[in-house]
N, CA, C, O and the ligand as a Tripos MOL2 file, in Angstrom:
@<TRIPOS>MOLECULE
protein
  289   287    73     0     0
PROTEIN
NO_CHARGES

@<TRIPOS>ATOM
      1 N           0.7630   -1.3330    0.0750 N.3       1 MET1
      2 CA          0.0570   -0.0120   -0.0730 C.3       1 MET1
      3 C           0.9190    1.1240    0.1510 C.2       1 MET1
      4 O           0.5380    2.1370   -0.4350 O.2       1 MET1
      5 N           1.9500    1.2390    0.8180 N.am      2 LYS2
      6 CA          2.7250    2.4220    1.0030 C.3       2 LYS2
      7 C           3.4760    2.5440   -0.5270 C.2       2 LYS2
      8 O           3.6780    3.6420   -1.0460 O.2       2 LYS2
      9 N           3.8050    1.4410   -1.0760 N.am      3 GLN3
     10 CA          4.5010    1.5700   -2.4420 C.3       3 GLN3
     11 C           3.4370    2.2630   -3.3510 C.2       3 GLN3
     12 O           3.7990    3.2220   -4.0340 O.2       3 GLN3
     13 N           2.3120    1.8850   -3.3920 N.am      4 LEU4
     14 CA          1.3520    2.4160   -4.1790 C.3       4 LEU4
     15 C           1.1380    3.8500   -4.0100 C.2       4 LEU4
     16 O           1.1400    4.5640   -5.0130 O.2       4 LEU4
     17 N           0.9550    4.3480   -2.8540 N.am      5 LEU5
     18 CA          0.8430    5.8020   -2.4950 C.3       5 LEU5
     19 C           2.0460    6.5310   -3.1690 C.2       5 LEU5
     20 O           1.9340    7.5130   -3.9020 O.2       5 LEU5
     21 N           3.2060    5.9190   -2.8220 N.am      6 PHE6
     22 CA          4.3760    6.6300   -3.2420 C.3       6 PHE6
     23 C           4.3360    6.8090   -4.9730 C.2       6 PHE6
     24 O           4.6330    7.8720   -5.5190 O.2       6 PHE6
     25 N           3.9860    5.7830   -5.5930 N.am      7 THR7
     26 CA          3.9230    5.7600   -6.9550 C.3       7 THR7
     27 C           3.1860    6.8120   -7.4130 C.2       7 THR7
     28 O           3.5420    7.6130   -8.2770 O.2       7 THR7
     29 N           1.8990    6.7950   -6.6730 N.am      8 THR8
     30 CA          1.0150    7.7890   -7.2430 C.3       8 THR8
     31 C           1.2700    9.2170   -7.0290 C.2       8 THR8
     32 O           0.9800   10.1220   -7.8110 O.2       8 THR8
     33 N           1.8860    9.3310   -5.8060 N.am      9 ALA9
     34 CA          2.2990   10.7990   -5.6420 C.3       9 ALA9
     35 C           3.3290   11.1930   -6.5050 C.2       9 ALA9
     36 O           3.3780   12.3800   -6.8300 O.2       9 ALA9
     37 N           4.3080   10.2650   -7.0090 N.am     10 LEU10
     38 CA          5.2410   10.5500   -8.0060 C.3      10 LEU10
     39 C           4.8570   10.7720   -9.2480 C.2      10 LEU10
     40 O           5.4730   11.5570   -9.9700 O.2      10 LEU10
     41 N           3.7570   10.0850   -9.6600 N.am     11 LEU11
     42 CA          2.9600   10.4500  -10.8880 C.3      11 LEU11
     43 C           2.2550   11.7940  -10.9680 C.2      11 LEU11
     44 O           2.1920   12.4590  -12.0020 O.2      11 LEU11
     45 N           1.6900   12.1700   -9.7100 N.am     12 VAL12
     46 CA          1.1090   13.4700   -9.8100 C.3      12 VAL12
     47 C           2.1090   14.6340   -9.8670 C.2      12 VAL12
     48 O           1.8440   15.6060  -10.5750 O.2      12 VAL12
     49 N           3.2600   14.5810   -9.1460 N.am     13 LEU13
     50 CA          4.3730   15.4850   -9.2760 C.3      13 LEU13
     51 C           4.8250   15.6070  -10.6850 C.2      13 LEU13
     52 O           4.9410   16.7130  -11.2130 O.2      13 LEU13
     53 N           5.0920   14.4590  -11.3270 N.am     14 THR14
     54 CA          5.5560   14.4560  -12.6590 C.3      14 THR14
     55 C           4.6230   15.1060  -13.7110 C.2      14 THR14
     56 O           5.0850   15.7430  -14.6570 O.2      14 THR14
     57 N           3.2300   14.9160  -13.5090 N.am     15 SER15
     58 CA          2.4840   15.4460  -14.4650 C.3      15 SER15
     59 C           2.2490   16.9070  -14.1890 C.2      15 SER15
     60 O           1.6020   17.5340  -15.0280 O.2      15 SER15
     61 N           2.6650   17.4850  -13.1840 N.am     16 PHE16
     62 CA          2.3810   18.8520  -12.8800 C.3      16 PHE16
     63 C           3.8560   19.6750  -13.1500 C.2      16 PHE16
     64 O           3.8950   20.9020  -13.2470 O.2      16 PHE16
     65 N           4.8130   18.9790  -13.2340 N.am     17 ALA17
     66 CA          6.1230   19.5540  -13.4730 C.3      17 ALA17
     67 C           6.1820   20.3040  -14.7680 C.2      17 ALA17
     68 O           5.8600   19.7540  -15.8220 O.2      17 ALA17
     69 N           6.5680   21.4960  -14.7150 N.am     18 PRO18
     70 CA          6.4660   22.2280  -15.9100 C.3      18 PRO18
     71 C           7.6900   21.9280  -16.7840 C.2      18 PRO18
     72 O           8.7760   21.8100  -16.2150 O.2      18 PRO18
     73 N           7.6120   21.7910  -18.1320 N.am     19 THR19
     74 CA          8.6880   21.5470  -19.0270 C.3      19 THR19
     75 C           8.9880   22.8910  -19.7760 C.2      19 THR19
     76 O           8.1410   23.7810  -19.8440 O.2      19 THR19
     77 N          10.2620   22.9980  -20.3470 N.am     20 SER20
     78 CA         10.6940   24.0320  -20.9000 C.3      20 SER20
     79 C           9.8490   24.5060  -22.2320 C.2      20 SER20
     80 O           9.8090   25.6730  -22.6210 O.2      20 SER20
     81 N           9.2280   23.4740  -22.8200 N.am     21 GLU21
     82 CA          8.5120   23.7960  -23.9230 C.3      21 GLU21
     83 C           6.9260   24.0890  -23.7840 C.2      21 GLU21
     84 O           6.1440   24.3790  -24.6890 O.2      21 GLU21
     85 N           6.6730   23.9380  -22.4400 N.am     22 ASP22
     86 CA          5.2460   24.2840  -22.1450 C.3      22 ASP22
     87 C           5.1790   25.6740  -21.6720 C.2      22 ASP22
     88 O           5.0050   25.9320  -20.4810 O.2      22 ASP22
     89 N           5.3160   26.5920  -22.5970 N.am     23 THR23
     90 CA          5.0310   28.1470  -22.1560 C.3      23 THR23
     91 C           3.6190   28.4160  -22.2290 C.2      23 THR23
     92 O           2.7830   27.7290  -22.8150 O.2      23 THR23
     93 N           3.4180   29.5370  -21.5430 N.am     24 ASN24
     94 CA          2.0200   29.9810  -21.4100 C.3      24 ASN24
     95 C           1.5630   30.7030  -22.7530 C.2      24 ASN24
     96 O           2.3950   31.3350  -23.4030 O.2      24 ASN24
     97 N           0.3770   30.6170  -23.1230 N.am     25 VAL25
     98 CA         -0.0160   31.1970  -24.3230 C.3      25 VAL25
     99 C          -1.5210   31.7600  -23.9150 C.2      25 VAL25
    100 O          -2.0410   31.4200  -22.8530 O.2      25 VAL25
    101 N          -2.0870   32.5310  -24.7240 N.am     26 TYR26
    102 CA         -3.2400   33.1650  -24.3900 C.3      26 TYR26
    103 C          -4.4430   33.0250  -25.5140 C.2      26 TYR26
    104 O          -4.1810   33.2850  -26.6880 O.2      26 TYR26
    105 N          -5.5470   32.6760  -25.1880 N.am     27 ILE27
    106 CA         -6.5880   32.6860  -26.1770 C.3      27 ILE27
    107 C          -7.7650   33.3950  -25.7180 C.2      27 ILE27
    108 O          -8.0140   33.5350  -24.5210 O.2      27 ILE27
    109 N          -8.6550   33.9450  -26.8600 N.am     28 CYS28
    110 CA         -9.7880   34.6080  -26.6660 C.3      28 CYS28
    111 C         -10.8910   33.5300  -26.2390 C.2      28 CYS28
    112 O         -11.2050   32.6280  -27.0150 O.2      28 CYS28
    113 N         -11.4490   33.6590  -25.0060 N.am     29 ASP29
    114 CA        -12.2540   32.4720  -24.3110 C.3      29 ASP29
    115 C         -13.6980   32.4890  -25.1310 C.2      29 ASP29
    116 O         -14.6970   32.5490  -24.4140 O.2      29 ASP29
    117 N         -13.8790   32.4470  -26.4050 N.am     30 ASN30
    118 CA        -15.0990   32.6920  -27.0070 C.3      30 ASN30
    119 C         -15.6530   31.3400  -27.2540 C.2      30 ASN30
    120 O         -16.8240   31.2230  -27.6140 O.2      30 ASN30
    121 N         -14.8890   30.3200  -27.0850 N.am     31 GLY31
    122 CA        -15.4310   28.8260  -27.3630 C.3      31 GLY31
    123 C         -15.2720   28.4510  -28.7240 C.2      31 GLY31
    124 O         -15.5040   27.2860  -29.0480 O.2      31 GLY31
    125 N         -14.8530   29.4140  -29.6830 N.am     32 LYS32
    126 CA        -14.6170   28.9330  -31.1060 C.3      32 LYS32
    127 C         -13.2860   29.5690  -31.5180 C.2      32 LYS32
    128 O         -13.1120   29.7070  -32.7280 O.2      32 LYS32
    129 N         -12.3870   29.9490  -30.7380 N.am     33 THR33
    130 CA        -11.2160   30.5720  -31.4520 C.3      33 THR33
    131 C         -10.3910   29.4710  -31.9680 C.2      33 THR33
    132 O         -10.3920   28.3740  -31.4090 O.2      33 THR33
    133 N          -9.6160   29.7440  -33.1170 N.am     34 GLU34
    134 CA         -8.7170   28.8090  -33.7400 C.3      34 GLU34
    135 C          -7.2480   29.2670  -33.4970 C.2      34 GLU34
    136 O          -6.3400   28.6330  -34.0350 O.2      34 GLU34
    137 N          -6.9700   30.3730  -32.6860 N.am     35 VAL35
    138 CA         -5.7960   30.7490  -32.6610 C.3      35 VAL35
    139 C          -5.3320   30.9950  -31.1430 C.2      35 VAL35
    140 O          -6.0930   31.2340  -30.2050 O.2      35 VAL35
    141 N          -4.1290   30.9040  -31.0940 N.am     36 TYR36
    142 CA         -3.5620   31.2750  -29.7020 C.3      36 TYR36
    143 C          -2.5300   32.4480  -29.8720 C.2      36 TYR36
    144 O          -2.1340   32.7380  -31.0010 O.2      36 TYR36
    145 N          -2.1150   33.0880  -28.8210 N.am     37 HIS37
    146 CA         -1.2760   34.2460  -28.7330 C.3      37 HIS37
    147 C          -0.2090   34.0330  -27.7230 C.2      37 HIS37
    148 O          -0.4720   33.5070  -26.6420 O.2      37 HIS37
    149 N           1.0880   34.4570  -28.0670 N.am     38 LEU38
    150 CA          2.2280   34.3690  -27.3060 C.3      38 LEU38
    151 C           2.0850   35.6920  -26.5110 C.2      38 LEU38
    152 O           2.3190   35.6210  -25.3040 O.2      38 LEU38
    153 N           1.7400   36.8580  -27.0220 N.am     39 ASP39
    154 CA          1.7650   38.0700  -26.4450 C.3      39 ASP39
    155 C           0.3100   38.4400  -25.7610 C.2      39 ASP39
    156 O          -0.7050   38.5640  -26.4460 O.2      39 ASP39
    157 N           0.3260   38.5680  -24.6300 N.am     40 LYS40
    158 CA         -0.9990   38.8320  -23.8860 C.3      40 LYS40
    159 C          -1.6070   40.2530  -24.3600 C.2      40 LYS40
    160 O          -2.8150   40.4860  -24.3210 O.2      40 LYS40
    161 N          -0.7570   41.0660  -24.7580 N.am     41 ASN41
    162 CA         -1.2220   42.3610  -25.2190 C.3      41 ASN41
    163 C          -1.3520   42.5280  -26.7610 C.2      41 ASN41
    164 O          -1.3860   43.6240  -27.3210 O.2      41 ASN41
    165 N          -1.4210   41.3080  -27.3920 N.am     42 CYS42
    166 CA         -1.5400   41.3720  -28.7830 C.3      42 CYS42
    167 C          -2.8990   42.0570  -29.1810 C.2      42 CYS42
    168 O          -3.9470   41.9470  -28.5450 O.2      42 CYS42
    169 N          -2.7160   42.7730  -30.3190 N.am     43 SER43
    170 CA         -3.8730   43.7130  -30.6010 C.3      43 SER43
    171 C          -5.1550   42.9280  -31.0560 C.2      43 SER43
    172 O          -6.2740   43.4350  -31.1290 O.2      43 SER43
    173 N          -4.8540   41.6680  -31.3420 N.am     44 ALA44
    174 CA         -5.9350   40.8560  -31.7700 C.3      44 ALA44
    175 C          -6.6560   40.5150  -30.4170 C.2      44 ALA44
    176 O          -7.8710   40.6190  -30.2480 O.2      44 ALA44
    177 N          -5.7740   40.1050  -29.4980 N.am     45 LEU45
    178 CA         -6.5100   39.6640  -28.2850 C.3      45 LEU45
    179 C          -7.3570   40.9470  -27.6070 C.2      45 LEU45
    180 O          -8.3320   40.8070  -26.8690 O.2      45 LEU45
    181 N          -6.8760   41.9930  -27.9430 N.am     46 ARG46
    182 CA         -7.5740   43.1940  -27.1030 C.3      46 ARG46
    183 C          -8.9450   43.4670  -27.8620 C.2      46 ARG46
    184 O          -9.7750   44.2270  -27.3620 O.2      46 ARG46
    185 N          -9.1620   42.8480  -29.0520 N.am     47 LYS47
    186 CA        -10.4880   42.9240  -29.6600 C.3      47 LYS47
    187 C         -11.3940   41.7710  -29.0010 C.2      47 LYS47
    188 O         -12.5930   41.7510  -29.2760 O.2      47 LYS47
    189 N         -10.9300   40.9610  -28.2720 N.am     48 CYS48
    190 CA        -11.7370   39.8100  -27.7910 C.3      48 CYS48
    191 C         -12.6230   40.4000  -26.7480 C.2      48 CYS48
    192 O         -12.1490   41.0500  -25.8160 O.2      48 CYS48
    193 N         -13.8130   40.2010  -26.8770 N.am     49 THR49
    194 CA        -14.8450   40.7010  -25.8000 C.3      49 THR49
    195 C         -15.2550   39.6080  -24.9610 C.2      49 THR49
    196 O         -16.2470   39.8300  -24.2670 O.2      49 THR49
    197 N         -14.6980   38.4440  -24.8640 N.am     50 HIS50
    198 CA        -15.0720   37.2580  -24.0050 C.3      50 HIS50
    199 C         -14.1650   37.0340  -22.9280 C.2      50 HIS50
    200 O         -14.3570   36.0780  -22.1770 O.2      50 HIS50
    201 N         -13.1560   37.8390  -22.7590 N.am     51 GLY51
    202 CA        -12.1670   37.5360  -21.7150 C.3      51 GLY51
    203 C         -11.0550   36.5840  -22.3270 C.2      51 GLY51
    204 O         -11.2400   35.7520  -23.2140 O.2      51 GLY51
    205 N          -9.7950   36.8880  -21.6410 N.am     52 VAL52
    206 CA         -8.5200   36.2660  -22.3590 C.3      52 VAL52
    207 C          -8.3450   35.1660  -21.2150 C.2      52 VAL52
    208 O          -8.4600   35.3740  -20.0070 O.2      52 VAL52
    209 N          -8.0420   33.9450  -21.8410 N.am     53 LYS53
    210 CA         -7.6370   32.7620  -20.9230 C.3      53 LYS53
    211 C          -6.2170   32.3780  -21.1340 C.2      53 LYS53
    212 O          -5.7620   32.2930  -22.2740 O.2      53 LYS53
    213 N          -5.5950   32.1760  -20.2180 N.am     54 PRO54
    214 CA         -4.1830   31.5930  -20.3830 C.3      54 PRO54
    215 C          -4.1300   30.0740  -20.4710 C.2      54 PRO54
    216 O          -4.8920   29.4670  -19.7190 O.2      54 PRO54
    217 N          -3.3800   29.4050  -21.2420 N.am     55 LEU55
    218 CA         -3.2780   28.1760  -21.6650 C.3      55 LEU55
    219 C          -1.7820   27.7920  -21.7710 C.2      55 LEU55
    220 O          -0.8790   28.6000  -21.9910 O.2      55 LEU55
    221 N          -1.6130   26.3200  -21.5690 N.am     56 LYS56
    222 CA         -0.4560   26.0190  -21.9430 C.3      56 LYS56
    223 C          -0.2160   25.7960  -23.5480 C.2      56 LYS56
    224 O          -1.1570   25.6080  -24.3190 O.2      56 LYS56
    225 N           1.0190   25.8350  -23.9200 N.am     57 LEU57
    226 CA          1.1460   25.6790  -25.4230 C.3      57 LEU57
    227 C           0.8470   24.3070  -25.7090 C.2      57 LEU57
    228 O           0.2400   24.1070  -26.7610 O.2      57 LEU57
    229 N           1.1580   23.2700  -24.9620 N.am     58 SER58
    230 CA          0.6770   21.8980  -25.3350 C.3      58 SER58
    231 C          -0.6980   21.7420  -25.3130 C.2      58 SER58
    232 O          -1.1950   20.8450  -25.9930 O.2      58 SER58
    233 N          -1.4690   22.5510  -24.5650 N.am     59 GLU59
    234 CA         -2.8850   22.4860  -24.6420 C.3      59 GLU59
    235 C          -3.4220   23.0450  -25.8090 C.2      59 GLU59
    236 O          -4.3380   22.4910  -26.4170 O.2      59 GLU59
    237 N          -2.8340   24.2840  -26.2250 N.am     60 ALA60
    238 CA         -3.0350   24.8510  -27.4010 C.3      60 ALA60
    239 C          -3.1050   23.8730  -28.6610 C.2      60 ALA60
    240 O          -4.0040   23.7320  -29.4900 O.2      60 ALA60
    241 N          -1.8780   23.2490  -28.5380 N.am     61 LYS61
    242 CA         -1.6910   22.4770  -29.7500 C.3      61 LYS61
    243 C          -2.5310   21.3120  -29.7950 C.2      61 LYS61
    244 O          -2.8850   20.8560  -30.8830 O.2      61 LYS61
    245 N          -2.8880   20.7800  -28.6850 N.am     62 ALA62
    246 CA         -3.9870   19.5690  -28.5470 C.3      62 ALA62
    247 C          -5.1240   19.9490  -29.1700 C.2      62 ALA62
    248 O          -5.7990   19.1990  -29.8750 O.2      62 ALA62
    249 N          -5.4040   21.2660  -28.9030 N.am     63 LYS63
    250 CA         -6.9300   21.7150  -29.4340 C.3      63 LYS63
    251 C          -6.9080   22.0760  -30.9640 C.2      63 LYS63
    252 O          -7.8970   22.5140  -31.5510 O.2      63 LYS63
    253 N          -5.5080   21.8210  -31.6420 N.am     64 LYS64
    254 CA         -5.2920   22.3270  -33.1230 C.3      64 LYS64
    255 C          -5.4250   23.7330  -33.1590 C.2      64 LYS64
    256 O          -6.0490   24.2000  -34.1120 O.2      64 LYS64
    257 N          -4.9880   24.4530  -32.3600 N.am     65 LEU65
    258 CA         -5.0880   25.9910  -32.5120 C.3      65 LEU65
    259 C          -3.7170   26.3230  -33.1780 C.2      65 LEU65
    260 O          -2.6980   25.6570  -32.9990 O.2      65 LEU65
    261 N          -3.8050   27.3480  -33.9080 N.am     66 ARG66
    262 CA         -2.5070   27.9430  -34.7340 C.3      66 ARG66
    263 C          -2.1660   29.3120  -34.1480 C.2      66 ARG66
    264 O          -2.9460   30.0590  -33.5570 O.2      66 ARG66
    265 N          -0.8570   29.5210  -34.4120 N.am     67 LEU67
    266 CA         -0.4020   30.8990  -33.7830 C.3      67 LEU67
    267 C          -1.0810   32.0280  -34.5420 C.2      67 LEU67
    268 O          -1.2940   31.9800  -35.7530 O.2      67 LEU67
    269 N          -1.4160   33.0750  -33.7310 N.am     68 CYS68
    270 CA         -1.9380   34.2780  -34.4110 C.3      68 CYS68
    271 C          -1.1560   34.7080  -35.5610 C.2      68 CYS68
    272 O           0.0550   34.5130  -35.6660 O.2      68 CYS68
    273 N          -1.9910   35.3830  -36.5460 N.am     69 GLY69
    274 CA         -1.2390   35.8010  -37.8290 C.3      69 GLY69
    275 C          -0.4370   37.0710  -37.4570 C.2      69 GLY69
    276 O           0.4440   37.3630  -38.2650 O.2      69 GLY69
    277 N          -0.5920   37.9420  -36.3010 N.am     70 LEU70
    278 CA         -0.1010   38.9320  -36.1430 C.3      70 LEU70
    279 C           1.4880   38.5210  -35.5870 C.2      70 LEU70
    280 O           2.4990   39.1790  -35.8290 O.2      70 LEU70
    281 N           1.4340   37.5270  -34.9530 N.am     71 GLU71
    282 CA          2.7950   37.0430  -34.2010 C.3      71 GLU71
    283 C           3.4380   36.0620  -34.9330 C.2      71 GLU71
    284 O           4.4180   35.5630  -34.3810 O.2      71 GLU71
    285 N           3.0880   35.5790  -36.2330 N.am     72 ASP72
    286 CA          3.6530   34.4220  -36.8980 C.3      72 ASP72
    287 C           4.9980   34.8530  -37.5710 C.2      72 ASP72
    288 O           5.6640   34.0320  -38.2010 O.2      72 ASP72
    289 ZN         -2.0210   37.4800  -31.4270 Zn       73 ZN73
@<TRIPOS>BOND
     1     1     2 1
     2     2     3 1
     3     3     4 2
     4     3     5 am
     5     5     6 1
     6     6     7 1
     7     7     8 2
     8     7     9 am
     9     9    10 1
    10    10    11 1
    11    11    12 2
    12    11    13 am
    13    13    14 1
    14    14    15 1
    15    15    16 2
    16    15    17 am
    17    17    18 1
    18    18    19 1
    19    19    20 2
    20    19    21 am
    21    21    22 1
    22    22    23 1
    23    23    24 2
    24    23    25 am
    25    25    26 1
    26    26    27 1
    27    27    28 2
    28    27    29 am
    29    29    30 1
    30    30    31 1
    31    31    32 2
    32    31    33 am
    33    33    34 1
    34    34    35 1
    35    35    36 2
    36    35    37 am
    37    37    38 1
    38    38    39 1
    39    39    40 2
    40    39    41 am
    41    41    42 1
    42    42    43 1
    43    43    44 2
    44    43    45 am
    45    45    46 1
    46    46    47 1
    47    47    48 2
    48    47    49 am
    49    49    50 1
    50    50    51 1
    51    51    52 2
    52    51    53 am
    53    53    54 1
    54    54    55 1
    55    55    56 2
    56    55    57 am
    57    57    58 1
    58    58    59 1
    59    59    60 2
    60    59    61 am
    61    61    62 1
    62    62    63 1
    63    63    64 2
    64    63    65 am
    65    65    66 1
    66    66    67 1
    67    67    68 2
    68    67    69 am
    69    69    70 1
    70    70    71 1
    71    71    72 2
    72    71    73 am
    73    73    74 1
    74    74    75 1
    75    75    76 2
    76    75    77 am
    77    77    78 1
    78    78    79 1
    79    79    80 2
    80    79    81 am
    81    81    82 1
    82    82    83 1
    83    83    84 2
    84    83    85 am
    85    85    86 1
    86    86    87 1
    87    87    88 2
    88    87    89 am
    89    89    90 1
    90    90    91 1
    91    91    92 2
    92    91    93 am
    93    93    94 1
    94    94    95 1
    95    95    96 2
    96    95    97 am
    97    97    98 1
    98    98    99 1
    99    99   100 2
   100    99   101 am
   101   101   102 1
   102   102   103 1
   103   103   104 2
   104   103   105 am
   105   105   106 1
   106   106   107 1
   107   107   108 2
   108   107   109 am
   109   109   110 1
   110   110   111 1
   111   111   112 2
   112   111   113 am
   113   113   114 1
   114   114   115 1
   115   115   116 2
   116   115   117 am
   117   117   118 1
   118   118   119 1
   119   119   120 2
   120   119   121 am
   121   121   122 1
   122   122   123 1
   123   123   124 2
   124   123   125 am
   125   125   126 1
   126   126   127 1
   127   127   128 2
   128   127   129 am
   129   129   130 1
   130   130   131 1
   131   131   132 2
   132   131   133 am
   133   133   134 1
   134   134   135 1
   135   135   136 2
   136   135   137 am
   137   137   138 1
   138   138   139 1
   139   139   140 2
   140   139   141 am
   141   141   142 1
   142   142   143 1
   143   143   144 2
   144   143   145 am
   145   145   146 1
   146   146   147 1
   147   147   148 2
   148   147   149 am
   149   149   150 1
   150   150   151 1
   151   151   152 2
   152   151   153 am
   153   153   154 1
   154   154   155 1
   155   155   156 2
   156   155   157 am
   157   157   158 1
   158   158   159 1
   159   159   160 2
   160   159   161 am
   161   161   162 1
   162   162   163 1
   163   163   164 2
   164   163   165 am
   165   165   166 1
   166   166   167 1
   167   167   168 2
   168   167   169 am
   169   169   170 1
   170   170   171 1
   171   171   172 2
   172   171   173 am
   173   173   174 1
   174   174   175 1
   175   175   176 2
   176   175   177 am
   177   177   178 1
   178   178   179 1
   179   179   180 2
   180   179   181 am
   181   181   182 1
   182   182   183 1
   183   183   184 2
   184   183   185 am
   185   185   186 1
   186   186   187 1
   187   187   188 2
   188   187   189 am
   189   189   190 1
   190   190   191 1
   191   191   192 2
   192   191   193 am
   193   193   194 1
   194   194   195 1
   195   195   196 2
   196   195   197 am
   197   197   198 1
   198   198   199 1
   199   199   200 2
   200   199   201 am
   201   201   202 1
   202   202   203 1
   203   203   204 2
   204   203   205 am
   205   205   206 1
   206   206   207 1
   207   207   208 2
   208   207   209 am
   209   209   210 1
   210   210   211 1
   211   211   212 2
   212   211   213 am
   213   213   214 1
   214   214   215 1
   215   215   216 2
   216   215   217 am
   217   217   218 1
   218   218   219 1
   219   219   220 2
   220   219   221 am
   221   221   222 1
   222   222   223 1
   223   223   224 2
   224   223   225 am
   225   225   226 1
   226   226   227 1
   227   227   228 2
   228   227   229 am
   229   229   230 1
   230   230   231 1
   231   231   232 2
   232   231   233 am
   233   233   234 1
   234   234   235 1
   235   235   236 2
   236   235   237 am
   237   237   238 1
   238   238   239 1
   239   239   240 2
   240   239   241 am
   241   241   242 1
   242   242   243 1
   243   243   244 2
   244   243   245 am
   245   245   246 1
   246   246   247 1
   247   247   248 2
   248   247   249 am
   249   249   250 1
   250   250   251 1
   251   251   252 2
   252   251   253 am
   253   253   254 1
   254   254   255 1
   255   255   256 2
   256   255   257 am
   257   257   258 1
   258   258   259 1
   259   259   260 2
   260   259   261 am
   261   261   262 1
   262   262   263 1
   263   263   264 2
   264   263   265 am
   265   265   266 1
   266   266   267 1
   267   267   268 2
   268   267   269 am
   269   269   270 1
   270   270   271 1
   271   271   272 2
   272   271   273 am
   273   273   274 1
   274   274   275 1
   275   275   276 2
   276   275   277 am
   277   277   278 1
   278   278   279 1
   279   279   280 2
   280   279   281 am
   281   281   282 1
   282   282   283 1
   283   283   284 2
   284   283   285 am
   285   285   286 1
   286   286   287 1
   287   287   288 2
@<TRIPOS>SUBSTRUCTURE
     1 MET1         2 RESIDUE 1 A MET
     2 LYS2         6 RESIDUE 1 A LYS
     3 GLN3        10 RESIDUE 1 A GLN
     4 LEU4        14 RESIDUE 1 A LEU
     5 LEU5        18 RESIDUE 1 A LEU
     6 PHE6        22 RESIDUE 1 A PHE
     7 THR7        26 RESIDUE 1 A THR
     8 THR8        30 RESIDUE 1 A THR
     9 ALA9        34 RESIDUE 1 A ALA
    10 LEU10       38 RESIDUE 1 A LEU
    11 LEU11       42 RESIDUE 1 A LEU
    12 VAL12       46 RESIDUE 1 A VAL
    13 LEU13       50 RESIDUE 1 A LEU
    14 THR14       54 RESIDUE 1 A THR
    15 SER15       58 RESIDUE 1 A SER
    16 PHE16       62 RESIDUE 1 A PHE
    17 ALA17       66 RESIDUE 1 A ALA
    18 PRO18       70 RESIDUE 1 A PRO
    19 THR19       74 RESIDUE 1 A THR
    20 SER20       78 RESIDUE 1 A SER
    21 GLU21       82 RESIDUE 1 A GLU
    22 ASP22       86 RESIDUE 1 A ASP
    23 THR23       90 RESIDUE 1 A THR
    24 ASN24       94 RESIDUE 1 A ASN
    25 VAL25       98 RESIDUE 1 A VAL
    26 TYR26      102 RESIDUE 1 A TYR
    27 ILE27      106 RESIDUE 1 A ILE
    28 CYS28      110 RESIDUE 1 A CYS
    29 ASP29      114 RESIDUE 1 A ASP
    30 ASN30      118 RESIDUE 1 A ASN
    31 GLY31      122 RESIDUE 1 A GLY
    32 LYS32      126 RESIDUE 1 A LYS
    33 THR33      130 RESIDUE 1 A THR
    34 GLU34      134 RESIDUE 1 A GLU
    35 VAL35      138 RESIDUE 1 A VAL
    36 TYR36      142 RESIDUE 1 A TYR
    37 HIS37      146 RESIDUE 1 A HIS
    38 LEU38      150 RESIDUE 1 A LEU
    39 ASP39      154 RESIDUE 1 A ASP
    40 LYS40      158 RESIDUE 1 A LYS
    41 ASN41      162 RESIDUE 1 A ASN
    42 CYS42      166 RESIDUE 1 A CYS
    43 SER43      170 RESIDUE 1 A SER
    44 ALA44      174 RESIDUE 1 A ALA
    45 LEU45      178 RESIDUE 1 A LEU
    46 ARG46      182 RESIDUE 1 A ARG
    47 LYS47      186 RESIDUE 1 A LYS
    48 CYS48      190 RESIDUE 1 A CYS
    49 THR49      194 RESIDUE 1 A THR
    50 HIS50      198 RESIDUE 1 A HIS
    51 GLY51      202 RESIDUE 1 A GLY
    52 VAL52      206 RESIDUE 1 A VAL
    53 LYS53      210 RESIDUE 1 A LYS
    54 PRO54      214 RESIDUE 1 A PRO
    55 LEU55      218 RESIDUE 1 A LEU
    56 LYS56      222 RESIDUE 1 A LYS
    57 LEU57      226 RESIDUE 1 A LEU
    58 SER58      230 RESIDUE 1 A SER
    59 GLU59      234 RESIDUE 1 A GLU
    60 ALA60      238 RESIDUE 1 A ALA
    61 LYS61      242 RESIDUE 1 A LYS
    62 ALA62      246 RESIDUE 1 A ALA
    63 LYS63      250 RESIDUE 1 A LYS
    64 LYS64      254 RESIDUE 1 A LYS
    65 LEU65      258 RESIDUE 1 A LEU
    66 ARG66      262 RESIDUE 1 A ARG
    67 LEU67      266 RESIDUE 1 A LEU
    68 CYS68      270 RESIDUE 1 A CYS
    69 GLY69      274 RESIDUE 1 A GLY
    70 LEU70      278 RESIDUE 1 A LEU
    71 GLU71      282 RESIDUE 1 A GLU
    72 ASP72      286 RESIDUE 1 A ASP
    73 ZN73       289 GROUP 0 **** ****
């Protein structure tokens, strides 16, 4: 049992550990955005009326989002 707890704790710690490639990006939280932004102050993001949501780059890629045209 102790061994199992230790393994579980280790797995949890590992999944939360930030990797160098997992940078923060930002999306307009309108539920249908197809792009992510590296710059929180991007002029395209400022037009967003639904609020800006921070996201990990890996999550953005998992959602098949592409980099904002202004930052490409
Ligand atoms: Zn942008």
